[in-house]
N, C-alpha and C positions, 0 to 999 in steps of 0.2 A: 486409463491414462494416469500416470504418476503425477501427484501434486508436488510442486516445488515451492518452497518458501525461502525468501531472501530478505534479510534486513538491510535496508539501504538508507544511508543518511545523505549521500551526495554521489552523483555520477560523474561530476567534473564538467567543465564547460564544453559544449559542443558535442556531447556524447548522447546518442539516441538509445533508448532502452525499449525493449519489446515487453511492455507491462500489460497483463490481462486484467488484473484486479488489484485493489489496494485494501489494506486493513489497518485500522488504528485500534490499539488495545491499551487501555490505561488501567492499571491495577496496583494494589498495595497489599502484599501478603496474599491471602485467599479472597479478598474482596475485589471484584471487577467493577469498575465504574463506567467504562465505555468499551464496547467491543462491536465495531462497525466495519462491514465489508461492502465495497462498491466495485462494480465493473468499470474498467477503464475503456474509453471509447477511442478507437484508432484515429489518428490524425487530430486529436484534441490536445490542448495544452493544460493538463492538470485534471485533478478530480477533487471536488469539493466535499469535505467531510465537516459535519457540524456537531 
């Protein structure tokens, strides 16, 4: 299965998205401070990243 990545900042009001997982990555140059991936659960509102 082909992996697809999308950078999303806003989907707009009332738009549903089929999201399977989320990732947050914070870096500066070559130094990575945070790189976290979590599965998104169907019919839930949001994914908590800490």
